[in-house]
C-alpha positions in Angstrom: 12.5 20.8 -146.0 8.9 20.3 -145.1 6.8 18.0 -147.2 4.7 19.8 -149.9 1.1 20.5 -148.8 -0.4 18.3 -151.4 -3.3 15.8 -151.0 -3.0 12.1 -151.7 -4.1 11.5 -155.3 -3.3 7.8 -155.5 -6.9 7.0 -156.5 -6.1 8.6 -159.9 -3.2 6.2 -160.8 -3.8 3.5 -163.3 -3.5 -0.2 -162.4 -0.5 -0.2 -164.8 1.2 2.6 -162.8 0.4 1.0 -159.4 1.8 -2.4 -160.6 5.0 -0.9 -162.1 8.1 -1.7 -160.1 11.3 0.4 -159.8 14.0 -0.5 -162.3 16.6 -1.9 -159.8 19.6 -1.0 -162.0 18.4 2.6 -162.4 17.9 2.8 -158.6 21.6 1.8 -158.2 22.6 4.5 -160.7 20.6 7.1 -158.6 22.4 6.0 -155.5 25.8 6.3 -157.2 25.0 9.8 -158.6 23.7 11.1 -155.3 26.8 9.8 -153.5 29.9 10.7 -155.6 32.2 9.6 -152.8 31.3 5.9 -153.4 33.6 3.6 -155.4 31.4 2.0 -158.0 31.9 -1.4 -159.5 28.2 -1.6 -160.4 27.9 0.4 -163.6 27.6 -1.2 -167.0 28.2 1.8 -169.3 31.5 2.3 -171.2 34.2 4.3 -169.5 34.1 8.0 -170.5 37.6 7.9 -171.9 36.3 5.5 -174.6 33.6 8.0 -175.9 34.8 9.2 -179.3 33.6 12.7 -178.5 35.9 15.3 -176.9 34.1 18.5 -177.6 30.6 19.7 -178.6 30.1 23.3 -179.9 26.7 24.9 -180.4 26.7 28.2 -182.3 23.5 30.0 -181.3 22.0 33.4 -181.9 23.2 36.2 -179.7 20.6 37.8 -177.4 22.6 40.9 -176.7 20.2 43.2 -178.6 16.7 44.2 -177.5 15.1 42.4 -180.4 17.3 39.3 -181.0 14.9 37.4 -183.2 14.5 40.4 -185.6 18.3 40.7 -185.7 18.8 37.0 -186.3 16.3 36.9 -189.2 17.3 40.2 -190.9 21.1 39.8 -190.8 21.0 36.1 -191.8 24.5 34.5 -191.9 26.1 37.8 -190.6 23.9 37.9 -187.5 26.0 37.9 -184.3 26.3 34.5 -182.6 27.5 32.9 -179.4 29.4 29.6 -179.2 28.6 27.3 -176.4 31.4 24.7 -175.8 31.2 21.6 -173.8 34.5 19.8 -173.6 36.6 17.1 -171.9 39.2 19.8 -171.4 37.0 22.4 -169.7 35.0 23.1 -166.6 32.1 21.5 -168.4 33.8 18.0 -168.4 31.4 16.7 -165.8 28.3 17.8 -167.8 29.6 16.2 -171.0 30.4 12.9 -169.3 27.1 12.8 -167.5 25.2 13.5 -170.7 27.0 10.7 -172.6 26.4 8.1 -169.9 23.4 6.1 -169.0 21.2 8.4 -166.9 18.1 8.1 -164.8 14.5 8.9 -165.7 14.2 12.4 -164.3 16.9 13.8 -166.5 20.3 15.4 -165.9 20.6 17.2 -162.6 21.9 20.4 -164.3 19.1 20.4 -166.8 16.5 19.9 -164.1 17.9 22.8 -162.3 17.6 25.0 -165.4 13.9 24.0 -166.1 13.2 24.5 -162.4 14.5 28.1 -162.7 12.2 28.6 -165.7 9.3 27.3 -163.7 10.1 29.5 -160.7 10.4 32.6 -163.0 7.1 32.2 -164.9 5.0 30.2 -162.5 4.2 30.0 -158.8 4.8 26.3 -158.1 7.5 26.0 -155.4 6.6 22.4 -154.4 6.2 20.9 -157.9 9.1 19.1 -159.5 10.2 18.7 -163.1 10.7 15.5 -165.2 12.5 15.7 -168.5 10.7 14.3 -171.6 11.2 13.8 -175.3 8.7 16.6 -176.1 5.0 17.1 -175.6 3.8 14.0 -177.4 6.0 11.8 -175.3 4.9 13.6 -172.1 1.2 13.3 -172.9 1.5 9.6 -173.7 3.3 9.0 -170.4 0.7 11.0 -168.4 -2.1 9.1 -170.1 -0.5 5.8 -169.2 0.0 6.8 -165.6 -3.6 7.9 -165.1 -5.7 5.9 -167.6 -7.2 2.5 -167.2 -9.3 0.6 -169.8 -12.8 1.8 -169.6 -11.9 5.2 -168.0 -13.4 8.4 -169.4 -11.3 11.5 -169.8 -12.4 15.0 -170.6 -10.9 17.3 -173.3 -11.8 20.2 -175.5 -14.3 19.1 -178.2 -11.9 20.3 -180.9 -8.4 19.1 -180.0 -5.1 18.0 -181.5 -5.9 14.7 -183.2 -3.0 12.4 -182.3 -3.6 13.0 -178.5 -6.9 11.2 -178.2 -5.7 8.4 -180.4 -2.8 7.6 -178.1 -5.2 7.2 -175.1 -7.8 5.2 -177.0 -5.2 2.5 -177.7 -5.1 2.0 -173.9 -8.9 1.7 -173.7 -9.6 5.2 -172.6 -12.8 6.9 -173.8 -13.1 10.6 -174.4 -15.8 13.0 -173.3 -15.7 16.3 -175.2 -16.3 19.6 -173.5 -17.8 22.4 -175.5 -15.5 25.4 -176.2 -16.0 28.8 -177.6 -13.7 31.7 -178.8 -12.4 32.0 -175.2 -11.6 28.3 -174.8 -13.2 25.6 -172.6 -16.5 26.6 -171.1 -16.5 25.9 -167.3 -20.3 25.6 -167.2 -20.2 22.8 -169.8 -17.5 21.0 -167.8 -19.5 21.1 -164.6 -22.7 20.1 -166.4 -21.0 16.9 -167.7 -19.7 16.0 -164.2 -22.8 16.9 -162.3 -25.0 14.8 -164.6 -22.8 11.8 -165.1 -24.8 8.6 -165.2 -23.5 5.6 -163.2 -24.2 3.2 -166.1 -21.4 5.1 -168.0 -18.8 3.8 -165.6 -16.4 5.8 -163.5 -17.0 9.5 -163.6 -14.2 11.3 -165.6 -11.2 12.0 -163.3 -8.8 13.6 -165.8 -9.2 16.8 -167.9 -6.8 17.4 -170.8 -6.7 21.0 -172.0 -4.4 23.4 -173.9 -5.0 26.8 -172.2 -3.0 29.1 -174.4 -3.4 29.4 -178.2 -5.4 26.2 -178.2 -4.7 23.9 -181.1 -6.8 24.2 -183.4 -9.0 27.1 -182.3 -6.3 29.5 -181.1 -8.4 30.3 -178.0 -6.8 31.3 -174.7 -8.4 30.8 -171.3 -8.9 33.9 -169.2 -7.8 33.9 -165.6 -11.4 33.8 -164.5 -12.0 30.7 -166.5 -8.8 29.1 -165.2 -9.9 29.7 -161.7 -13.4 28.3 -162.3 -11.9 25.2 -164.0 -9.6 24.6 -161.0 -12.4 25.0 -158.6 -14.5 22.4 -160.5 -11.5 20.1 -160.5 -11.3 20.4 -156.7 -15.0 19.8 -156.2 -15.1 16.8 -158.6 -11.6 15.5 -157.9 -10.1 15.9 -161.4 -6.5 15.8 -162.3 -5.7 18.5 -164.9 -3.2 17.8 -167.7 -2.2 21.3 -168.7 -0.5 21.0 -172.1 0.9 24.4 -172.8 3.3 24.4 -175.8 2.3 27.9 -176.9 2.7 29.6 -173.5 5.6 31.7 -174.6 3.9 32.8 -177.8 1.6 35.6 -176.5 0.3 38.6 -178.5 -1.2 42.1 -178.1 -4.1 43.5 -180.1 -3.5 43.8 -183.9 -1.7 47.0 -184.9 0.0 47.5 -181.5 3.7 47.8 -181.4 4.8 44.8 -179.5 8.5 45.3 -179.5 10.3 43.6 -176.6 7.2 43.8 -174.5 7.2 43.3 -170.8 3.6 42.1 -170.8 3.0 39.5 -168.2 2.6 35.9 -169.3 -0.7 34.3 -168.3 -1.2 32.8 -164.9 -0.9 29.0 -165.5 -3.2 26.4 -164.0 0.0 25.1 -162.4 0.3 28.4 -160.5 -3.2 27.9 -159.1 -2.5 24.4 -158.0 -2.6 23.9 -154.2 -3.5 20.2 -154.2 -0.9 18.7 -156.6 -3.7 17.9 -159.1 -2.2 19.9 -162.1 0.3 18.1 -164.3 1.9 20.7 -166.6 3.6 19.9 -169.9 6.1 22.3 -171.5 8.3 21.9 -174.6 11.2 23.7 -176.3 9.7 22.8 -179.7 7.9 26.1 -180.4 10.6 28.4 -178.9 13.7 26.7 -180.1 13.3 23.8 -182.6 10.9 20.8 -182.7 13.6 18.4 -183.8 15.2 18.8 -180.4 12.4 16.5 -179.0 13.0 17.9 -175.5 10.6 19.2 -172.9 9.5 18.7 -169.3 6.6 17.7 -167.1 6.0 19.6 -163.9 4.0 17.7 -161.3 3.7 16.9 -157.6 6.4 14.6 -156.2 3.9 11.8 -156.1 3.2 11.8 -159.8 6.9 12.5 -160.5 7.9 9.3 -158.8 5.5 7.3 -161.1 6.6 9.1 -164.2 10.3 8.3 -163.5 9.5 4.6 -163.0 7.8 4.6 -166.4 10.6 6.4 -168.1 13.2 4.1 -166.5 11.4 1.1 -168.0 10.7 2.6 -171.4 12.3 5.5 -173.2 15.1 6.0 -170.6 16.8 9.3 -169.8 16.1 11.9 -172.6 19.0 12.3 -175.0 22.1 14.0 -173.6 22.9 16.3 -176.6 19.6 18.3 -176.2 20.1 18.5 -172.4 23.6 19.8 -172.9 22.3 22.5 -175.2 19.6 23.7 -172.8 21.9 23.6 -169.8 24.7 25.5 -171.5 22.3 27.9 -173.3 20.4 29.0 -170.2 23.4 28.7 -167.9 25.8 31.4 -166.7 28.0 31.2 -169.8 25.1 31.3 -172.3 21.9 33.3 -172.6 21.0 33.0 -168.9 17.3 33.2 -168.0 17.3 37.0 -168.7 18.5 36.3 -172.2 15.9 33.5 -172.6 13.2 35.9 -171.6 14.5 38.4 -174.1 14.5 35.8 -176.8 10.9 34.5 -176.2 9.5 38.1 -176.0 11.3 38.9 -179.2 9.8 35.7 -180.7 6.3 36.9 -179.6 6.9 40.1 -181.6 7.9 38.2 -184.7 4.9 35.9 -184.5 2.6 38.8 -183.7 3.8 40.5 -186.9 3.0 37.2 -188.9 -0.4 36.9 -187.2 -1.3 40.5 -188.1 0.0 40.0 -191.7 -2.3 36.9 -192.1 -5.2 38.7 -190.5 -4.7 41.7 -192.9 -4.7 39.4 -195.9 -7.8 37.5 -194.5 -9.7 40.8 -194.0 -9.0 41.9 -197.6 -9.4 38.6 -199.4 -11.9 36.6 -197.3 -13.7 38.5 -194.7 -14.7 41.2 -197.2 -16.8 38.5 -199.0 -19.0 38.0 -196.0 -18.6 34.3 -196.4 -16.2 33.7 -193.5 -14.8 35.3 -190.5 -12.0 34.7 -187.9 -11.3 35.6 -184.3 -8.0 37.2 -183.3 -5.8 34.7 -181.4 -4.0 36.0 -178.3 -1.4 33.2 -178.5 -0.2 30.3 -180.5 0.2 29.7 -184.3 -3.4 29.4 -185.7 -6.5 31.3 -186.7 -9.8 29.6 -186.6 -11.9 30.5 -189.6 -15.6 30.2 -189.4 -17.3 29.5 -192.7 -20.8 31.0 -192.8 -22.5 28.0 -194.4 -26.0 29.2 -193.6 -25.5 31.5 -196.6 -24.8 28.6 -199.0 -27.6 27.8 -201.4 -27.3 24.1 -200.6 -27.2 24.5 -196.9 -30.2 22.8 -195.2 -31.6 22.0 -191.8 -33.7 19.1 -190.8 -37.3 20.4 -191.2 -40.0 20.1 -188.6 -41.7 17.3 -190.5 -38.5 15.3 -191.1 -37.5 12.5 -188.9 -33.9 12.3 -187.4 -32.3 10.3 -184.7 -32.0 12.1 -181.3 -28.4 13.3 -181.7 -28.0 12.9 -185.5 -26.7 16.0 -187.3 -29.5 18.6 -187.9 -27.7 20.1 -190.9 -25.6 19.1 -193.9 -22.6 21.0 -192.5 -20.3 18.0 -192.6 -20.9 17.3 -196.3 -20.5 20.9 -197.4 -17.2 21.2 -195.4 -15.9 18.1 -197.0 -16.7 19.5 -200.4 -15.0 22.8 -199.5 -11.9 21.0 -198.5 -11.8 19.2 -201.8 -12.2 22.4 -203.7 -9.4 24.0 -201.7 -7.1 21.1 -202.7 -8.2 21.4 -206.3 -7.4 25.1 -206.1 -3.9 24.5 -204.9 -4.4 25.1 -201.1 -4.0 22.8 -198.2 -5.9 24.0 -195.1 -7.1 21.9 -192.1 -10.8 21.2 -191.8 -12.2 21.2 -188.3 -13.5 17.6 -188.8 -9.9 16.2 -188.2 -9.9 17.8 -184.8 -13.4 16.7 -183.6 -13.5 14.7 -180.4 -16.7 12.7 -180.9 -19.2 12.3 -178.1 -21.0 9.1 -177.0 -24.2 9.3 -179.0 -26.2 7.7 -176.2 -25.5 10.6 -173.7 -23.8 13.6 -175.2 -24.4 16.2 -177.9 -28.1 15.4 -178.1 -29.3 18.9 -178.8 -26.2 20.3 -180.6 -24.2 17.6 -182.5 -20.7 18.6 -183.1 -21.0 18.0 -186.9 -23.4 20.9 -187.0 -20.7 23.1 -185.4 -17.8 22.0 -187.6 -18.0 24.8 -190.1 -14.4 25.9 -189.4 -11.0 25.7 -191.0 -7.6 26.0 -189.2 -5.0 28.3 -190.9 -1.4 28.8 -189.6 0.6 32.0 -189.5 3.8 30.1 -188.6 4.9 30.0 -192.2 6.5 32.7 -194.4 4.8 35.8 -195.6 5.2 34.6 -199.2 3.2 31.4 -198.3 0.4 33.4 -196.6 0.3 35.9 -199.5 -0.1 33.1 -202.0 -2.6 31.0 -199.9 -5.1 33.4 -198.6 -6.3 34.7 -202.0 -6.9 31.1 -203.0 -9.1 30.6 -200.0 -11.1 33.7 -200.9 -11.5 32.7 -204.5 -12.5 29.1 -203.6 -15.0 30.3 -201.1 -16.7 32.6 -203.7 -16.8 29.8 -206.2 -18.1 27.3 -203.6 -20.9 29.6 -202.4 -21.9 30.4 -206.0 -22.4 26.7 -206.8 -25.8 25.2 -207.0 -24.4 21.7 -207.5 -21.5 19.7 -205.9 -18.2 19.9 -207.6 -17.5 17.0 -210.0 -15.4 14.3 -208.5 
């Protein structure tokens, strides 16, 4: 097979990644696994006959119907199921033994084949290769370690999932926020930052982290046009893109439409646009199966794959065998197969779309009708981004023309008012996420001079992943608290 037509991106690797050596024992395991005719006296794992496990059965939902998720939920314990068996006494003996042994960093060969088939079905990336992970958080951390050196600056959406930047900051990486709107990351803002980068800030950012579908927390989804522009900017400014896409399989139509088992196309990923090998895509089974599985995969160029495997072999090791068995059997020829998987995720879309529309209906009646807040309709994901119209609050103020303020200091009291609103929600019996916990703060010496993010943090994140009962109880509280808050001339008593 010809080598993939990717460019050399060694310049993006961290000193840690370049210094990391191959685990010599794992290399011997790889040689043994790829040459089954060899007689091995090298291994140090227990003999498979001493494993106290003979059989593993997984009873899973049947996907024989056109809407398997609705059937699974509505019929409860009487819903039809399928049992996947992996046993020492069956054809799956080889898989069971491999899953219970020490493995190598990439993952089980059979599981890698399955996720490669998923990639080939939903993306156009024939030369990229998968690496199994312990879910998205693990994958992100490994990518950041592979690419980030102390003093580096990375780019990300200005509102982003809070644990992610904290993981990189521990390694000395600084973050540069890129403004986003209801349609996601703004390409012009990305290019403005890169084109105007000042040498005294150090190395120009060489990594962009973004969530393109159902972005957490804003719920925004990048259009194909924006994806193409972002990739073009990445080529011109030599960026590696970390495409974190846990909500890819949760796509929705417009409110009120009958989704059913829709054949709507899933979005074109940044991975599918990648001709250079500069996109590292992160996927997970957490949102489409169960988060406790802690299983996902990275798709990257072979060059990055090699360094990821070296890191895994010297840290977390091969992802757990039980989860890999489940995925392999579930999507294999005796399980759902990929056709059944597609039926399941499309049915899942219909269920979440119903939940989204239910929450939006409540929101329109209980909150939007007050004129005090509004929300965009998410095309994907699990969240709505609620904009609170603080300019209508009697205590909202802007820095006047005669008042002095530092160059990039907040020009309004938005932050204080939103903190008060959050406290009032808690007192009223509602937990909802304020946008402040997702803010990626800019360097005050260079960024956000004209529009500080604190002045644009008048948002709340609400989820529609919960039950209808929870939403029906929570949204009226939000509406009531907002009315009381906007009617108050004085802060709530502490």
